[in-house]
TIVO-2410 file (N, C-alpha, C; in nm, 3 decimals):
# residues 133
REC num residu      c1      c2      c3 atome chaine
REC   1      M   0.478  -3.080  -6.502     N      A
REC   1      M   0.464  -3.223  -6.490    CA      A
REC   1      M   0.600  -3.292  -6.498     C      A
REC   2      R   0.687  -3.240  -6.589     N      A
REC   2      R   0.819  -3.300  -6.601    CA      A
REC   2      R   0.899  -3.282  -6.473     C      A
REC   3      S   0.889  -3.166  -6.410     N      A
REC   3      S   0.966  -3.143  -6.287    CA      A
REC   3      S   0.916  -3.235  -6.175     C      A
REC   4      L   0.787  -3.264  -6.172     N      A
REC   4      L   0.733  -3.355  -6.073    CA      A
REC   4      L   0.787  -3.497  -6.095     C      A
REC   5      A   0.800  -3.537  -6.220     N      A
REC   5      A   0.856  -3.669  -6.252    CA      A
REC   5      A   1.003  -3.676  -6.213     C      A
REC   6      R   1.074  -3.568  -6.236     N      A
REC   6      R   1.216  -3.564  -6.197    CA      A
REC   6      R   1.232  -3.573  -6.045     C      A
REC   7      I   1.151  -3.499  -5.975     N      A
REC   7      I   1.157  -3.502  -5.829    CA      A
REC   7      I   1.126  -3.642  -5.779     C      A
REC   8      G   1.026  -3.704  -5.836     N      A
REC   8      G   0.990  -3.841  -5.798    CA      A
REC   8      G   1.103  -3.939  -5.826     C      A
REC   9      A   1.168  -3.924  -5.943     N      A
REC   9      A   1.278  -4.014  -5.979    CA      A
REC   9      A   1.396  -3.995  -5.883     C      A
REC  10      V   1.429  -3.872  -5.852     N      A
REC  10      V   1.539  -3.844  -5.759    CA      A
REC  10      V   1.506  -3.900  -5.621     C      A
REC  11      A   1.386  -3.881  -5.575     N      A
REC  11      A   1.346  -3.933  -5.443    CA      A
REC  11      A   1.353  -4.085  -5.442     C      A
REC  12      F   1.310  -4.150  -5.550     N      A
REC  12      F   1.315  -4.296  -5.558    CA      A
REC  12      F   1.460  -4.346  -5.554     C      A
REC  13      L   1.546  -4.284  -5.631     N      A
REC  13      L   1.687  -4.325  -5.635    CA      A
REC  13      L   1.755  -4.302  -5.500     C      A
REC  14      A   1.725  -4.192  -5.438     N      A
REC  14      A   1.785  -4.163  -5.307    CA      A
REC  14      A   1.738  -4.265  -5.204     C      A
REC  15      G   1.610  -4.296  -5.205     N      A
REC  15      G   1.555  -4.396  -5.112    CA      A
REC  15      G   1.609  -4.534  -5.139     C      A
REC  16      A   1.622  -4.571  -5.265     N      A
REC  16      A   1.675  -4.703  -5.300    CA      A
REC  16      A   1.821  -4.715  -5.261     C      A
REC  17      G   1.896  -4.608  -5.278     N      A
REC  17      G   2.038  -4.610  -5.241    CA      A
REC  17      G   2.058  -4.620  -5.091     C      A
REC  18      L   1.974  -4.556  -5.013     N      A
REC  18      L   1.986  -4.562  -4.868    CA      A
REC  18      L   1.945  -4.699  -4.814     C      A
REC  19      G   1.857  -4.765  -4.883     N      A
REC  19      G   1.812  -4.896  -4.838    CA      A
REC  19      G   1.920  -5.003  -4.848     C      A
REC  20      C   2.023  -4.980  -4.927     N      A
REC  20      C   2.130  -5.079  -4.946    CA      A
REC  20      C   2.246  -5.059  -4.850     C      A
REC  21      V   2.247  -4.952  -4.775     N      A
REC  21      V   2.357  -4.923  -4.684    CA      A
REC  21      V   2.340  -5.005  -4.556     C      A
REC  22      P   2.445  -5.077  -4.515     N      A
REC  22      P   2.433  -5.153  -4.390    CA      A
REC  22      P   2.416  -5.059  -4.272     C      A
REC  23      K   2.345  -5.106  -4.171     N      A
REC  23      K   2.316  -5.021  -4.056    CA      A
REC  23      K   2.438  -5.002  -3.966     C      A
REC  24      T   2.519  -5.108  -3.949     N      A
REC  24      T   2.639  -5.098  -3.866    CA      A
REC  24      T   2.752  -5.175  -3.931     C      A
REC  25      L   2.872  -5.153  -3.882     N      A
REC  25      L   2.988  -5.222  -3.937    CA      A
REC  25      L   2.996  -5.367  -3.892     C      A
REC  26      Y   2.942  -5.396  -3.775     N      A
REC  26      Y   2.944  -5.532  -3.721    CA      A
REC  26      Y   2.818  -5.551  -3.638     C      A
REC  27      P   2.777  -5.675  -3.621     N      A
REC  27      P   2.655  -5.699  -3.543    CA      A
REC  27      P   2.681  -5.680  -3.394     C      A
REC  28      W   2.616  -5.581  -3.338     N      A
REC  28      W   2.635  -5.556  -3.194    CA      A
REC  28      W   2.565  -5.662  -3.111     C      A
REC  29      G   2.461  -5.721  -3.161     N      A
REC  29      G   2.392  -5.828  -3.091    CA      A
REC  29      G   2.335  -5.786  -2.956     C      A
REC  30      G   2.311  -5.659  -2.938     N      A
REC  30      G   2.258  -5.611  -2.811    CA      A
REC  30      G   2.365  -5.580  -2.708     C      A
REC  31      Y   2.494  -5.592  -2.747     N      A
REC  31      Y   2.605  -5.566  -2.654    CA      A
REC  31      Y   2.599  -5.424  -2.600     C      A
REC  32      D   2.577  -5.327  -2.687     N      A
REC  32      D   2.576  -5.188  -2.644    CA      A
REC  32      D   2.462  -5.161  -2.545     C      A
REC  33      D   2.345  -5.217  -2.571     N      A
REC  33      D   2.233  -5.200  -2.478    CA      A
REC  33      D   2.258  -5.271  -2.345     C      A
REC  34      A   2.317  -5.391  -2.354     N      A
REC  34      A   2.347  -5.468  -2.232    CA      A
REC  34      A   2.449  -5.394  -2.146     C      A
REC  35      L   2.548  -5.334  -2.210     N      A
REC  35      L   2.651  -5.259  -2.136    CA      A
REC  35      L   2.588  -5.138  -2.065     C      A
REC  36      Y   2.503  -5.068  -2.136     N      A
REC  36      Y   2.434  -4.953  -2.077    CA      A
REC  36      Y   2.349  -4.997  -1.957     C      A
REC  37      R   2.271  -5.104  -1.974     N      A
REC  37      R   2.187  -5.153  -1.864    CA      A
REC  37      R   2.273  -5.199  -1.746     C      A
REC  38      H   2.388  -5.260  -1.775     N      A
REC  38      H   2.477  -5.306  -1.669    CA      A
REC  38      H   2.530  -5.189  -1.587     C      A
REC  39      Y   2.567  -5.082  -1.653     N      A
REC  39      Y   2.617  -4.964  -1.580    CA      A
REC  39      Y   2.506  -4.901  -1.496     C      A
REC  40      K   2.383  -4.906  -1.545     N      A
REC  40      K   2.271  -4.851  -1.469    CA      A
REC  40      K   2.226  -4.943  -1.356     C      A
REC  41      N   2.237  -5.076  -1.377     N      A
REC  41      N   2.192  -5.175  -1.278    CA      A
REC  41      N   2.299  -5.283  -1.260     C      A
REC  42      P   2.408  -5.253  -1.190     N      A
REC  42      P   2.516  -5.351  -1.176    CA      A
REC  42      P   2.474  -5.478  -1.102     C      A
REC  43      Q   2.365  -5.475  -1.033     N      A
REC  43      Q   2.318  -5.595  -0.962    CA      A
REC  43      Q   2.272  -5.703  -1.059     C      A
REC  44      D   2.246  -5.668  -1.184     N      A
REC  44      D   2.205  -5.765  -1.287    CA      A
REC  44      D   2.327  -5.817  -1.364     C      A
REC  45      R   2.436  -5.836  -1.296     N      A
REC  45      R   2.564  -5.873  -1.357    CA      A
REC  45      R   2.556  -6.006  -1.433     C      A
REC  46      D   2.490  -6.105  -1.376     N      A
REC  46      D   2.484  -6.236  -1.441    CA      A
REC  46      D   2.418  -6.228  -1.578     C      A
REC  47      E   2.313  -6.148  -1.588     N      A
REC  47      E   2.245  -6.129  -1.717    CA      A
REC  47      E   2.339  -6.063  -1.817     C      A
REC  48      F   2.416  -5.965  -1.770     N      A
REC  48      F   2.511  -5.895  -1.856    CA      A
REC  48      F   2.620  -5.990  -1.908     C      A
REC  49      V   2.677  -6.068  -1.818     N      A
REC  49      V   2.784  -6.161  -1.856    CA      A
REC  49      V   2.730  -6.265  -1.955     C      A
REC  50      A   2.609  -6.314  -1.933     N      A
REC  50      A   2.549  -6.410  -2.025    CA      A
REC  50      A   2.529  -6.348  -2.162     C      A
REC  51      K   2.487  -6.223  -2.166     N      A
REC  51      K   2.467  -6.153  -2.294    CA      A
REC  51      K   2.599  -6.138  -2.368     C      A
REC  52      L   2.705  -6.100  -2.297     N      A
REC  52      L   2.836  -6.087  -2.360    CA      A
REC  52      L   2.880  -6.220  -2.420     C      A
REC  53      G   2.865  -6.327  -2.343     N      A
REC  53      G   2.901  -6.459  -2.392    CA      A
REC  53      G   2.823  -6.496  -2.517     C      A
REC  54      G   2.694  -6.461  -2.519     N      A
REC  54      G   2.611  -6.489  -2.635    CA      A
REC  54      G   2.653  -6.412  -2.758     C      A
REC  55      V   2.686  -6.285  -2.740     N      A
REC  55      V   2.731  -6.202  -2.853    CA      A
REC  55      V   2.860  -6.259  -2.912     C      A
REC  56      I   2.952  -6.297  -2.823     N      A
REC  56      I   3.080  -6.353  -2.869    CA      A
REC  56      I   3.059  -6.486  -2.939     C      A
REC  57      D   2.981  -6.574  -2.878     N      A
REC  57      D   2.956  -6.706  -2.938    CA      A
REC  57      D   2.892  -6.694  -3.075     C      A
REC  58      E   2.792  -6.608  -3.086     N      A
REC  58      E   2.723  -6.592  -3.214    CA      A
REC  58      E   2.817  -6.540  -3.322     C      A
REC  59      A   2.896  -6.440  -3.289     N      A
REC  59      A   2.988  -6.383  -3.387    CA      A
REC  59      A   3.094  -6.485  -3.429     C      A
REC  60      E   3.148  -6.559  -3.333     N      A
REC  60      E   3.251  -6.657  -3.365    CA      A
REC  60      E   3.196  -6.774  -3.445     C      A
REC  61      Q   3.074  -6.815  -3.417     N      A
REC  61      Q   3.015  -6.929  -3.488    CA      A
REC  61      Q   2.974  -6.893  -3.630     C      A
REC  62      T   2.936  -6.769  -3.653     N      A
REC  62      T   2.892  -6.728  -3.786    CA      A
REC  62      T   3.003  -6.663  -3.867     C      A
REC  63      G   3.122  -6.652  -3.809     N      A
REC  63      G   3.232  -6.588  -3.880    CA      A
REC  63      G   3.222  -6.437  -3.881     C      A
REC  64      G   3.140  -6.382  -3.794     N      A
REC  64      G   3.124  -6.238  -3.785    CA      A
REC  64      G   3.234  -6.174  -3.702     C      A
REC  65      V   3.226  -6.045  -3.690     N      A
REC  65      V   3.324  -5.968  -3.613    CA      A
REC  65      V   3.265  -5.939  -3.475     C      A
REC  66      V   3.342  -5.970  -3.373     N      A
REC  66      V   3.300  -5.937  -3.236    CA      A
REC  66      V   3.317  -5.786  -3.218     C      A
REC  67      P   3.216  -5.716  -3.169     N      A
REC  67      P   3.225  -5.571  -3.156    CA      A
REC  67      P   3.342  -5.528  -3.067     C      A
REC  68      P   3.395  -5.409  -3.092     N      A
REC  68      P   3.508  -5.361  -3.012    CA      A
REC  68      P   3.469  -5.349  -2.865     C      A
REC  69      G   3.557  -5.400  -2.780     N      A
REC  69      G   3.536  -5.393  -2.636    CA      A
REC  69      G   3.467  -5.513  -2.577     C      A
REC  70      C   3.402  -5.593  -2.660     N      A
REC  70      C   3.324  -5.705  -2.609    CA      A
REC  70      C   3.413  -5.812  -2.547     C      A
REC  71      Y   3.521  -5.850  -2.617     N      A
REC  71      Y   3.614  -5.947  -2.560    CA      A
REC  71      Y   3.671  -5.895  -2.428     C      A
REC  72      A   3.707  -5.768  -2.426     N      A
REC  72      A   3.768  -5.709  -2.306    CA      A
REC  72      A   3.669  -5.706  -2.190     C      A
REC  73      E   3.546  -5.667  -2.215     N      A
REC  73      E   3.445  -5.664  -2.109    CA      A
REC  73      E   3.420  -5.804  -2.055     C      A
REC  74      Y   3.412  -5.901  -2.145     N      A
REC  74      Y   3.389  -6.039  -2.102    CA      A
REC  74      Y   3.510  -6.090  -2.022     C      A
REC  75      G   3.629  -6.057  -2.069     N      A
REC  75      G   3.749  -6.094  -1.995    CA      A
REC  75      G   3.751  -6.034  -1.856     C      A
REC  76      W   3.712  -5.909  -1.846     N      A
REC  76      W   3.709  -5.844  -1.714    CA      A
REC  76      W   3.607  -5.911  -1.623     C      A
REC  77      A   3.494  -5.947  -1.677     N      A
REC  77      A   3.392  -6.017  -1.597    CA      A
REC  77      A   3.447  -6.150  -1.546     C      A
REC  78      L   3.520  -6.221  -1.632     N      A
REC  78      L   3.581  -6.348  -1.590    CA      A
REC  78      L   3.687  -6.324  -1.483     C      A
REC  79      Y   3.763  -6.219  -1.498     N      A
REC  79      Y   3.864  -6.185  -1.398    CA      A
REC  79      Y   3.800  -6.157  -1.262     C      A
REC  80      E   3.689  -6.086  -1.264     N      A
REC  80      E   3.619  -6.057  -1.139    CA      A
REC  80      E   3.567  -6.183  -1.073     C      A
REC  81      E   3.542  -6.287  -1.152     N      A
REC  81      E   3.497  -6.415  -1.098    CA      A
REC  81      E   3.612  -6.502  -1.051     C      A
REC  82      G   3.735  -6.452  -1.067     N      A
REC  82      G   3.852  -6.529  -1.026    CA      A
REC  82      G   3.906  -6.622  -1.133     C      A
REC  83      R   3.860  -6.605  -1.254     N      A
REC  83      R   3.903  -6.690  -1.366    CA      A
REC  83      R   4.009  -6.615  -1.447     C      A
REC  84      A   4.126  -6.597  -1.385     N      A
REC  84      A   4.233  -6.515  -1.444    CA      A
REC  84      A   4.282  -6.570  -1.576     C      A
REC  85      N   4.301  -6.700  -1.588     N      A
REC  85      N   4.352  -6.757  -1.713    CA      A
REC  85      N   4.255  -6.733  -1.828     C      A
REC  86      D   4.126  -6.751  -1.802     N      A
REC  86      D   4.025  -6.725  -1.905    CA      A
REC  86      D   4.022  -6.577  -1.941     C      A
REC  87      A   4.037  -6.491  -1.842     N      A
REC  87      A   4.037  -6.346  -1.866    CA      A
REC  87      A   4.151  -6.308  -1.959     C      A
REC  88      V   4.269  -6.362  -1.933     N      A
REC  88      V   4.386  -6.332  -2.017    CA      A
REC  88      V   4.360  -6.373  -2.161     C      A
REC  89      A   4.296  -6.487  -2.181     N      A
REC  89      A   4.266  -6.534  -2.317    CA      A
REC  89      A   4.176  -6.434  -2.390     C      A
REC  90      Y   4.077  -6.380  -2.321     N      A
REC  90      Y   3.987  -6.284  -2.385    CA      A
REC  90      Y   4.053  -6.148  -2.405     C      A
REC  91      F   4.142  -6.107  -2.313     N      A
REC  91      F   4.217  -5.984  -2.334    CA      A
REC  91      F   4.305  -5.998  -2.459     C      A
REC  92      A   4.366  -6.115  -2.476     N      A
REC  92      A   4.450  -6.139  -2.594    CA      A
REC  92      A   4.366  -6.136  -2.722     C      A
REC  93      K   4.245  -6.193  -2.717     N      A
REC  93      K   4.157  -6.189  -2.834    CA      A
REC  93      K   4.120  -6.046  -2.870     C      A
REC  94      E   4.094  -5.964  -2.769     N      A
REC  94      E   4.060  -5.823  -2.793    CA      A
REC  94      E   4.176  -5.751  -2.861     C      A
REC  95      G   4.297  -5.774  -2.810     N      A
REC  95      G   4.414  -5.709  -2.868    CA      A
REC  95      G   4.442  -5.755  -3.011     C      A
REC  96      K   4.413  -5.880  -3.040     N      A
REC  96      K   4.434  -5.933  -3.175    CA      A
REC  96      K   4.328  -5.879  -3.271     C      A
REC  97      Q   4.202  -5.879  -3.227     N      A
REC  97      Q   4.091  -5.834  -3.312    CA      A
REC  97      Q   4.096  -5.683  -3.336     C      A
REC  98      W   4.133  -5.608  -3.234     N      A
REC  98      W   4.132  -5.462  -3.241    CA      A
REC  98      W   4.271  -5.411  -3.203     C      A
REC  99      P   4.363  -5.399  -3.300     N      A
REC  99      P   4.502  -5.363  -3.271    CA      A
REC  99      P   4.519  -5.232  -3.194     C      A
REC 100      E   4.425  -5.140  -3.209     N      A
REC 100      E   4.437  -5.014  -3.137    CA      A
REC 100      E   4.423  -5.032  -2.986     C      A
REC 101      S   4.365  -5.145  -2.945     N      A
REC 101      S   4.350  -5.172  -2.801    CA      A
REC 101      S   4.463  -5.258  -2.747     C      A
REC 102      R   4.553  -5.304  -2.833     N      A
REC 102      R   4.658  -5.396  -2.791    CA      A
REC 102      R   4.744  -5.344  -2.675     C      A
REC 103      P   4.791  -5.218  -2.677     N      A
REC 103      P   4.872  -5.173  -2.563    CA      A
REC 103      P   4.798  -5.184  -2.429     C      A
REC 104      F   4.671  -5.148  -2.429     N      A
REC 104      F   4.592  -5.157  -2.306    CA      A
REC 104      F   4.571  -5.302  -2.265     C      A
REC 105      M   4.542  -5.388  -2.362     N      A
REC 105      M   4.520  -5.530  -2.330    CA      A
REC 105      M   4.649  -5.594  -2.278     C      A
REC 106      E   4.763  -5.558  -2.335     N      A
REC 106      E   4.890  -5.611  -2.287    CA      A
REC 106      E   4.916  -5.568  -2.143     C      A
REC 107      K   4.879  -5.446  -2.112     N      A
REC 107      K   4.896  -5.397  -1.975    CA      A
REC 107      K   4.805  -5.475  -1.880     C      A
REC 108      L   4.681  -5.499  -1.920     N      A
REC 108      L   4.590  -5.579  -1.838    CA      A
REC 108      L   4.645  -5.719  -1.815     C      A
REC 109      I   4.698  -5.779  -1.922     N      A
REC 109      I   4.754  -5.914  -1.911    CA      A
REC 109      I   4.870  -5.916  -1.813     C      A
REC 110      K   4.957  -5.815  -1.820     N      A
REC 110      K   5.070  -5.807  -1.726    CA      A
REC 110      K   5.021  -5.790  -1.582     C      A
REC 111      N   4.920  -5.707  -1.565     N      A
REC 111      N   4.867  -5.684  -1.430    CA      A
REC 111      N   4.802  -5.810  -1.374     C      A
REC 112      V   4.731  -5.883  -1.458     N      A
REC 112      V   4.669  -6.008  -1.413    CA      A
REC 112      V   4.777  -6.107  -1.373     C      A
REC 113      A   4.884  -6.116  -1.453     N      A
REC 113      A   4.993  -6.208  -1.422    CA      A
REC 113      A   5.061  -6.170  -1.291     C      A
REC 114      R   5.070  -6.042  -1.264     N      A
REC 114      R   5.134  -5.995  -1.140    CA      A
REC 114      R   5.048  -6.023  -1.019     C      A
REC 115      V   4.918  -6.013  -1.033     N      A
REC 115      V   4.825  -6.029  -0.922    CA      A
REC 115      V   4.780  -6.173  -0.904     C      A
REC 116      R   4.789  -6.251  -1.011     N      A
REC 116      R   4.742  -6.390  -1.008    CA      A
REC 116      R   4.808  -6.464  -0.893     C      A
REC 117      P   4.728  -6.541  -0.816     N      A
REC 117      P   4.787  -6.616  -0.706    CA      A
REC 117      P   4.885  -6.721  -0.758     C      A
REC 118      A   4.989  -6.744  -0.679     N      A
REC 118      A   5.090  -6.842  -0.717    CA      A
REC 118      A   5.029  -6.982  -0.719     C      A
REC 119      A   5.089  -7.069  -0.798     N      A
REC 119      A   5.044  -7.208  -0.804    CA      A
REC 119      A   5.067  -7.273  -0.668     C      A
REC 120      P   4.977  -7.362  -0.628     N      A
REC 120      P   4.995  -7.427  -0.498    CA      A
REC 120      P   5.125  -7.507  -0.495     C      A
REC 121      T   5.191  -7.500  -0.381     N      A
REC 121      T   5.316  -7.572  -0.366    CA      A
REC 121      T   5.289  -7.703  -0.296     C      A
REC 122      A   5.387  -7.791  -0.302     N      A
REC 122      A   5.373  -7.922  -0.237    CA      A
REC 122      A   5.362  -7.902  -0.087     C      A
REC 123      V   5.279  -7.982  -0.024     N      A
REC 123      V   5.259  -7.972   0.120    CA      A
REC 123      V   5.373  -8.048   0.189     C      A
REC 124      P   5.445  -7.982   0.279     N      A
REC 124      P   5.553  -8.051   0.348    CA      A
REC 124      P   5.498  -8.166   0.433     C      A
REC 125      A   5.575  -8.271   0.444     N      A
REC 125      A   5.532  -8.389   0.519    CA      A
REC 125      A   5.505  -8.355   0.665     C      A
REC 126      S   5.578  -8.258   0.718     N      A
REC 126      S   5.560  -8.224   0.860    CA      A
REC 126      S   5.425  -8.160   0.887     C      A
REC 127      S   5.360  -8.106   0.784     N      A
REC 127      S   5.231  -8.040   0.807    CA      A
REC 127      S   5.115  -8.137   0.798     C      A
REC 128      T   5.139  -8.263   0.766     N      A
REC 128      T   5.030  -8.358   0.754    CA      A
REC 128      T   4.993  -8.422   0.888     C      A
REC 129      G   5.068  -8.386   0.991     N      A
REC 129      G   5.037  -8.442   1.121    CA      A
REC 129      G   5.125  -8.561   1.156     C      A
REC 130      E   5.196  -8.614   1.060     N      A
REC 130      E   5.287  -8.726   1.086    CA      A
REC 130      E   5.422  -8.669   1.118     C      A
REC 131      E   5.476  -8.713   1.223     N      A
REC 131      E   5.608  -8.666   1.261    CA      A
REC 131      E   5.712  -8.771   1.223     C      A
REC 132      K   5.826  -8.722   1.187     N      A
REC 132      K   5.934  -8.813   1.153    CA      A
REC 132      K   5.988  -8.875   1.279     C      A
REC 133      K   6.024  -9.002   1.276     N      A
REC 133      K   6.077  -9.072   1.393    CA      A
REC 133      K   6.224  -9.094   1.382     C      A
***
């Protein structure tokens, strides 16, 4: 009978101890599942980008940690939409939040700066159709 009580006590303590352990280091917010679904069904891109934005917004508003790779994935999605300046901002956030990714993020930022279209220049007066007299 005593050994049964001991076994019960050990099982209770083990179960109680496991119940206090957090499930993950940071709230993924469905990012990992969304990324997997996006790779399987790239045609659902808008849903994926919206999910990434939601994960980031929720973490930033609650003071939580944005999961690793989320800023970078969102930045890449923005880059694909032609929003290079916004993409660079998210690449920089990824590098700041996750220092181990900083060299890669810096390389992405340099590549975006190299590929980014030049700022529009002033239109010469001769191209407006008016000729000088």
